[in-house]
N, C-alpha and C positions, 0 to 999 in steps of 0.2 A: 606725565613721566618725560623727561627732555629724552631730546633723540639721543639714541646710544653709539656709539662709534665702533659698534661689534653688531654682525648679525644676529636679530631677536628670535630666534627660532620657539617651536609650541614651549621645550622644555625651559628652557631661560625666562621665559615669560612665567611660567608658572612659577619657578624660582624669583622673579622679582616681583611677583605678588604673593607670595606667602605670609605666611599671619605666625609666627610664632606662639603657638599657644600652650606651651610646655613650661620653661624658664623664663620667668620675666623679665625685656629687655631693664628693668627700671632695674632690677639687680644687680644687673654687670655695672665693671667696670670699664668702661666704653674710651678705645681709643681714641687722643684728638690730639689739641697741642699741646695742652696741659697733663701729658699722660703720667711723664715723667718726673711733675710736682706733685703731683696727688698718688700716685702710687708708690713712688719709689724714696720723695722726699722724706717720712715718715718710716721708713726701713734700717737696716743697721747697714748698709751699705756705705762703704764710705766715698768720701766725697770725692776721689778719683775714681770710683766706679761711674757715678754719677755723670762726672764729666764726660767718659766712655761710653754708655746711654747715650749721651747729649749726641755724641757725636756718628752714634750710628742711626738715630732719630732725625738728623737734620740734617745729612748726605743724601744727595740722587735726586729725581724729580718727586720723590714721595717724601724728603725732608720737611720737614713741621708741621706735619699732618698727622701725627700719629701712627703711620705703618710705615710696613718693610718691604722692601723687595731684594732678596740677597741670592745671589748667583753661588749655587754649590762646586765644587768640579771637585772632588772625591773618587769617582766612578773609578778611576786606572787602577785603583788600588782594591776599591772592595770589588769590581765587576772585572776587569782584568783590563792593561791599556789600551790593548787591540780592539775590543770589544766598545770602549767607552769612546776611543776618537778615531776611531776605523771608518766611522760616516763622515767626518770631516778633520784630517791628519792635520791640520794647520794646528787644532789644540793640543797638539803630542807637544810646539813649544808652546812653556808655561807661560811668556808674555802672549800671549794673544785671549791668555783668558782673561789677564784684568786686562786691558785692552776693551773685550766684551763686557766687563760688569762697570769701565767705566763708559762706553757708549751706549751701555741701556741705562745708563742714571739707576745706576741699584744705590741701594743704603750702603752693603759692604759686600766682600766677595768671600766666599767659603773656601778652603781649599787647604792641602796639605805644607808638613817643613818643606818639602823640596822644593814646591811651588813659590813659596813667599822667597823662598833663600837662595833661587836666583836672580831677580829682580824686587827684594828688599827696596835697596836704597833711590832707584827710582818712581817706586809705587805706596811706600808707605804712607808719603805725605799728600797724597792723594787721594785715595780712596780706603775708608775701616776694611783694615784685615781681620778676617773670623778664623784663628788657625786651628783646623781639626787636630786634634791630638792623641787620638788612638781609631783604629781600624780595623773590620774583618779582613785578614790578606788572604785570598781565597786560592793559593798555591800550596797549601796545605791536603793531600787526600787522603783516606776521606774529607771532605769538607765539614767545617763543626764551627757551630756557632758562637764566636768569641770575638770581642773586643781588644786587643792592646794596644796599650802605649806604643806611639812611633819617636813622642820626642816629650820633651820636659817642657813645665809651664814658664819657668826660664828663659827657656829658649825662643817660646813666644813673644814673652814681653820682649827681646832682646831683638826679636823678627821686627819691632815695633809693632805688634797684634796692639786690635783695639778690644777685641776677645777672642776667648777659645771656647770652640767645641766642641763635644766629644758625643760618643752614643753608648747606650745602654739598652742589652738585651734582657727586658724583664721579661723571666719567666723562663731562660734558658737555663742551663745546671752552670753554667761559670758568673750569672747577674750577681750574687754574693759579691764575689771579688769584685767587679767592677762595679759595683753599688758604693764599695770603698775606697776604690782604686779613683773615679772619678770627685766622690763627694773631698777626697783630699785635695786633689791637683784643681776646683773651683774655692774652696777654702783659700788653697796657697795665690787662682789668680784674682780674687777678690783683695787680697791682701797686698798686690801688685798693682790693682787700680785697673785691671781689665774687667771686662760682662762676660756672663759664661751662658752660652747657650746648651740642652741637653737636648739630643736628638732620642725620641722615646718610646724605642718601639718594640713589641712585643715578640718574641721568637720561640716558638718548642712546635716540634712537630705535630704533638697532640693537639696545637690551636686549631688544626685543621681535619678537616671532617671530611668526607665523602662529597657531600654536597656543596659546601658552606668553609671557608677561609675567615675564621676569628681574628687572626692575627689584626684585620680591618674592624673588630666590632669596636661600638663604642662604649660599651660596657670596660673591654679590656684596655682600650685605648686610653680612656679617661681615666683610667685608675692608673695605667703609664704614669701618663701624665701628674697625675696626683704625688705618685713620687717623684717626679722632677722637681717640683717648686719645692716639692721637702728636702730635697739637698738644694734649696737656693737659686736655682736654676735661675736666670735674669727671663730668659726665652726660652719657651719649650716646642719644638718643631715633631710633628707627627702627622701620619698618613690621615689623608681626608677617611672618615669612616665611611663605612659600604653596609653596615649591617648591626644586629644587637644580638643581645643576648649570650655571648659566649658563656658568662658564668652558667646561666642556667642548663643549658644544651652539655655541657662539658663534666657539670656539676661540681664545680671547686669553689671555693671562696664563698664570703658574705654576701648574699643580694638583699633586696627588700622592693616587694612590689611597683613599690612608685618608681622606681629605676624604670620600669618597662612600661609604665600605663599613665606617668604623668609626666615626667621630668624627661620623656623621648618618646618620640613617635617614628615613624618609618622614613620621615621627607627628612633627606638629607640636610640639610639646614637644621635641622632639632637636633641629629644626630651631632653635630657639630657643637651644636649649641653644650652639648651633655660635655664634647670635651674642654669647650673652655671654662664652665661650669668646674670643673677638675683642677682650673690652673687658677683658685682661687677667685674664682667669680670673674676671670681679664685682669686681677691685677699684678699676673704675668701672662701676659703676652703668649699668644699659640700662632703660631705661623706652620701653615700644611704643605708638605711638600706635593710638588708637581709632577711628578710620576716618571714614569718611561716614555719615552719617544713612541708614537706612532705612526711618525708620517703626517701625512696631509689633514690631518683632525689634531694636530698639538694647538693649533691659538686657538682652537674652539672647545678642548677641552682645559686649556688651562685658562681662559676666560670665565669656564663655568667655574672650576673650583677655585676661584677666585671674589666672583658674588656667593657661592655658597659662606667660603671663610668668611666675607664682608659679613653678609647678613645674620652670619651664626654671634659675631662679635668678635671675630678674631682679629687678627693685625696684620695679615697679609701673607705672602707666599713665598717660598725658596724653591725656586724651579731652573732645573741645570741643565738635564738630557735632553730636553724639547727646548732650551735654545741653542744648545752647543752642538748640540748636532744634526747643524743645518748649516748651510752660508751665512756667514758672517751675519751680513745687514737683514737677512731674515731672524738672525735671530735677536738681534737688535728689536725689532717690531714687536716680537712675540712678547718680551720684554717690557715692552711700550704698551699693547695690549692690557696685559695684565695690570701695570698700574695704574693704567684710564681707570679700571673699574673703581681702584681706591680714591682715586679723583675725582670722579662724577659724584655729585651732591644728591643727584636722584638716587643713587645706591642707598639705602640704607641699613639701618639694622629691622631685622624682622621682631 
């Protein structure tokens, strides 16, 4: 194996050597330079959408590989601006978000109507815009699990967007309305020629028990992914799975024994492989989220997530807080470290 550009700990070595014995790689539609031709060429996506997808997959350091590295910065709404940008106040200025994505070699930048609105004419031709059209505003008290539209698909198109993104909280009381709203928005986005990205998050107080959080269970998140591709999302964003057996423990939904004893194991690569399988076996790309910033361990954690995603058959990482909640140069270095995993030909599909 080639010398890696990151420290190879015992855990990383185990992940690099892991052989998946659950869902075989031969069943997957794997990322590659011809991914759009293979998986979207036969689809119902209009030519303008294929062009937009081509812009996403051809930009940045991963351009032409079939993999994606996206910088998401919508936490100012989701988590409050103070908590999000307090660690690095320069990002209260929206232009610095675009500068980080460009310097970081990202395929696209995902952020809000307001951010893009302040800098659209300066940057729309320099990096693909992924406009996040709904959010969970957390100023309502008590907080509630809901996503509401902050603007229209038409306005995203007016901003020069290559794609629109939305979140559905599957399992929440408001999920039925969110499904209807997002499906209609994605239909309109495709009509206008934009690609669509769906944050497929699970959200229900009952999903978290005294000893385990099943919001990140492979079976629940996998089903959320499957609902997302059914809505004709072009790319699925999902949290990295940490456990399994949510349906069985919580005693709801339909299951089959093979879901747990043949199609998955306790290995994080195998759990993520199950998420990929629910994205039409990779016909729709799975990008995993980078998660919150924990400080000094951020780069190692981001590299670990990228290795798991790539070896499982996923298509990349969408990492925000680990990059923008640190000095600019360090954020760029972290994004490059993640991208280096996907550029390293010695890191193969498990």
